[in-house]
C-alpha positions as MATLAB code, in Angstrom:
seq = 'MKAQAVQPVVEIVQDKPGAISYWFSLSVAGVSALSWEAWGVIVGMIGVAITTGTNYYFKRRDDKRKERESQAAIDADRAKREAYRRDE';
ca = [
      79.691  150.116   78.012;
      77.022  152.242   78.655;
      76.030  152.728   75.033;
      75.682  148.957   74.860;
      73.148  148.787   77.761;
      71.504  152.010   76.201;
      70.811  150.411   72.711;
      68.511  147.385   73.797;
      66.325  149.742   75.321;
      66.066  152.139   72.537;
      65.558  149.005   70.321;
      62.599  148.066   72.727;
      61.036  151.835   72.763;
      60.785  151.886   68.852;
      59.084  148.871   68.915;
      55.476  149.722   69.841;
      54.361  146.321   71.203;
      57.828  146.098   72.802;
      57.483  149.418   74.292;
      54.213  148.821   75.869;
      55.350  145.654   77.555;
      58.453  147.490   78.774;
      56.612  150.408   80.549;
      53.925  147.601   81.642;
      57.002  145.712   83.358;
      58.265  148.742   84.764;
      55.402  149.950   86.087;
      54.285  146.432   87.487;
      57.804  146.233   89.261;
      57.363  149.873   90.792;
      54.065  149.135   92.020;
      55.074  145.646   93.485;
      57.646  147.534   95.358;
      55.018  149.561   97.755;
      54.159  147.926  101.188;
      50.418  148.112  102.241;
      51.183  150.956  104.222;
      52.040  152.888  101.142;
      49.252  151.799   99.396;
      47.136  153.133  102.339;
      48.697  156.698  102.279;
      48.077  156.742   98.603;
      44.687  155.550   98.765;
      43.753  157.903  101.525;
      45.453  160.892   99.833;
      43.448  159.781   96.518;
      40.345  159.975   98.719;
      41.037  163.251  100.623;
      41.483  164.612   97.024;
      38.115  163.665   96.025;
      36.376  164.629   98.706;
      37.687  168.162   98.924;
      36.789  168.500   95.209;
      33.413  167.014   95.848;
      32.745  169.574   98.775;
      34.099  172.749   97.191;
      31.791  171.931   93.976;
      28.722  171.702   96.404;
      29.614  174.427   98.596;
      30.004  176.877   95.637;
      26.607  175.445   94.000;
      25.036  176.343   97.421;
      26.749  179.810   97.648;
      25.481  180.642   94.077;
      21.686  179.476   94.749;
      21.866  181.449   98.406;
      23.099  184.505   96.534;
      20.464  184.320   93.836;
      17.861  183.789   96.905;
      19.130  186.733   98.483;
      19.068  188.874   95.479;
      15.744  188.051   94.813;
      14.618  188.870   97.916;
      16.217  192.152   98.116;
      14.603  192.952   94.756;
      11.099  191.916   96.181;
      11.361  194.247   98.930;
      12.616  197.118   96.898;
       9.482  196.551   94.637;
       7.579  196.755   97.827;
       8.939  199.742   98.927;
       8.750  201.568   95.636;
       4.852  200.436   95.264;
       4.257  201.636   99.027;
       5.971  205.075   98.093;
       3.894  205.639   94.957;
       0.799  204.858   97.305;
       1.418  207.776   99.364;
];
């Protein structure tokens, strides 16, 4: 009995337009089963992931900029001390 049930699915998957419509209808059925609360949770989780990634990117960029500025200030102070020592 199971072999007969599996056979039409295999035939649909081998046929490309049939496979596309099969998977599309399967995904539509899965999506329509979700409630509004579930959609709210999913959208919220996606929003949190995007916000976290964006924050990480800009914080890392800011940290690199501050590190370059700090190193430039250290190098400038070192050059001033070297110049002052030469003048003595």
